[in-house]
C-alpha positions in Angstrom: 16.5 -8.1 8.2 14.6 -10.0 5.6 12.9 -7.4 2.9 10.0 -8.7 1.2 8.2 -7.2 -1.8 4.5 -6.6 -2.1 2.5 -9.6 -3.3 -0.3 -8.8 -5.6 -2.0 -10.1 -2.8 -1.1 -7.3 -0.7 -2.0 -5.2 -3.8 -5.8 -6.5 -3.7 -6.2 -6.1 0.1 -4.9 -2.7 0.2 -7.2 -1.7 -2.8 -9.9 -3.5 -1.4 -9.6 -1.8 2.1 -9.2 1.6 -0.3 -12.4 0.9 -1.5 -14.5 0.1 1.5 -13.3 3.1 3.4 -14.4 5.0 0.0 -17.6 3.4 -0.3 -18.3 4.1 3.5 -17.7 7.8 3.1 -19.6 8.1 0.1 -22.7 6.7 2.2 -22.4 9.7 4.7 -23.2 11.9 1.6 -25.6 9.3 -0.4 -28.9 10.3 1.1 -28.4 14.4 1.0 -26.9 13.5 -2.3 -30.2 11.6 -3.6 -32.3 13.7 -2.2 -30.7 17.0 -4.4 -31.4 15.3 -7.4 -34.8 14.1 -6.4 -35.2 17.9 -5.9 -33.8 18.6 -9.3 -35.9 16.2 -11.1 -39.4 17.0 -8.8 -38.3 20.9 -10.0 -38.3 20.3 -13.3 -41.4 17.8 -13.5 -43.6 20.4 -11.4 -42.6 23.2 -13.0 -45.4 23.8 -15.1 -48.0 22.7 -12.2 -47.2 25.1 -9.5 -50.4 27.0 -8.6 -50.4 30.6 -8.3 -49.4 30.9 -4.9 -47.0 28.2 -3.1 -48.1 27.4 0.5 -44.9 28.9 2.6 -45.2 27.1 5.8 -44.3 23.7 6.2 -44.5 21.6 9.2 -41.0 19.5 10.8 -43.1 15.6 10.1 -43.9 17.2 6.3 -40.3 18.3 6.0 -39.2 14.8 7.0 -41.5 13.0 5.1 -40.8 15.6 2.1 -36.7 15.1 2.7 -37.2 11.1 2.5 -39.4 11.5 -0.2 -37.0 13.6 -2.1 -34.1 11.1 -1.7 -36.3 7.7 -2.7 -37.2 10.1 -5.8 -33.2 11.0 -6.1 -32.3 6.6 -5.7 -35.0 6.5 -8.5 -33.9 9.0 -10.5 -30.2 8.1 -10.1 -30.8 4.4 -11.1 -32.6 5.9 -14.3 -29.7 7.8 -15.4 -27.7 4.8 -14.9 -29.8 2.9 -16.9 -29.6 5.5 -19.7 -27.6 4.0 -22.7 -25.1 7.0 -22.8 -24.6 6.8 -18.9 -24.4 2.7 -18.8 -21.8 2.4 -21.6 -19.4 5.0 -19.4 -19.9 3.1 -16.7 -19.7 -0.3 -18.4 -16.4 1.3 -20.1 -15.4 2.8 -16.3 -15.5 -0.2 -15.0 -13.6 -2.4 -18.1 -10.5 -0.2 -17.4 -10.9 -0.4 -13.9 -10.8 -4.1 -14.2 -7.9 -3.8 -16.5 -5.7 -1.5 -14.4 -6.4 -4.3 -11.4 -5.3 -7.0 -13.6 -2.1 -4.5 -14.6 -1.5 -3.9 -11.0 -1.6 -7.3 -9.8 0.4 -8.5 -12.6 3.4 -5.7 -11.8 3.5 -6.3 -8.4 3.8 -10.3 -9.1 6.5 -9.3 -11.7 8.4 -6.8 -8.9 7.8 -9.5 -6.4 9.5 -12.3 -8.4 11.9 -10.0 -9.7 12.7 -9.1 -6.3 13.0 -13.1 -4.9 14.7 -13.8 -7.8 17.3 -10.8 -7.0 17.2 -11.6 -3.6 18.3 -14.9 -4.7 21.4 -14.1 -6.7 22.5 -11.8 -3.8 22.4 -14.9 -1.3 24.5 -16.9 -3.7 26.8 -14.7 -4.4 27.4 -13.8 -0.4 27.6 -17.5 0.0 30.0 -18.1 -2.9 32.2 -15.1 -2.0 31.9 -16.4 2.0 33.2 -20.1 0.5 36.1 -18.4 -1.3 36.8 -16.5 1.7 36.5 -19.4 3.9 39.0 -21.6 1.4 41.3 -17.9 1.1 41.3 -18.4 4.4 42.3 -22.1 4.9 45.3 -21.7 2.7 46.3 -19.0 4.3 46.1 -20.1 7.4 47.8 -23.7 6.2 50.6 -22.2 4.8 51.3 -19.8 7.9 51.2 -23.0 10.3 53.9 -24.6 7.7 56.0 -21.4 7.9 55.7 -21.5 11.8 56.3 -25.0 11.8 59.4 -24.7 9.5 60.6 -22.0 11.4 59.9 -23.8 14.4 62.6 -26.4 13.0 65.0 -24.1 12.4 64.8 -22.7 15.9 64.8 -26.3 17.4 68.2 -27.1 15.5 69.8 -24.0 16.0 69.2 -24.6 19.8 70.0 -28.0 19.7 73.3 -27.0 18.0 74.0 -24.6 20.5 73.0 -26.8 23.2 75.8 -29.5 21.5 78.1 -26.2 21.3 77.9 -25.3 24.9 78.1 -29.0 26.2 81.2 -29.9 24.2 82.4 -26.3 25.7 81.6 -27.2 29.1 82.8 -30.8 29.0 86.3 -29.7 27.4 86.1 -27.1 30.5 85.2 -29.4 33.1 88.2 -32.2 31.7 90.9 -29.6 31.7 89.4 -28.4 35.5 89.4 -32.2 36.2 92.8 -33.1 35.6 94.1 -29.9 36.8 92.4 -31.4 40.2 94.0 -34.7 39.5 97.4 -33.7 38.3 100.0 -34.6 40.8 101.1 -31.4 42.6 104.8 -30.5 41.9 106.9 -29.3 44.4 107.7 -26.4 44.4 111.3 -25.5 44.1 112.0 -22.6 46.3 113.9 -20.3 44.8 
């Protein structure tokens, strides 16, 4: 099974998915957060304008409208806060740091990917080289074994041929003797 390390493109995709997921989660709390900011801002501005007696009952429509107005006011307040020089500077620094981190992560991922590819290439070359050496050693061993078997076969063949010659010689001798006995005239027996 081939092992492929993540590339910088893979890392960018994971980071983008993470940002989208975080943004989706933040959208769920965005309106309530903006409403909360709006309430705080409105409360500070209206603190001095409060009449002697506050109304204690509001209708559901008034509450919804107030809630929506507060969310809008919170959005305006957030925008105003973002544009304050100190906050804008901090947010800019955070964006710059994030961009630098992104570049470092991508560069590191690319370096790790390249190093892994190089290591895999070296391993592949070393494996191929070791396989070639083993194949050559196997060929040499097989060749020398075949030569030894061939020499042993020749030696055995010579021994068998020699033994065959010897058996043939003995057999011929025995056959001649038997033939000579059979062809020799028989001698009369002396009846003694």
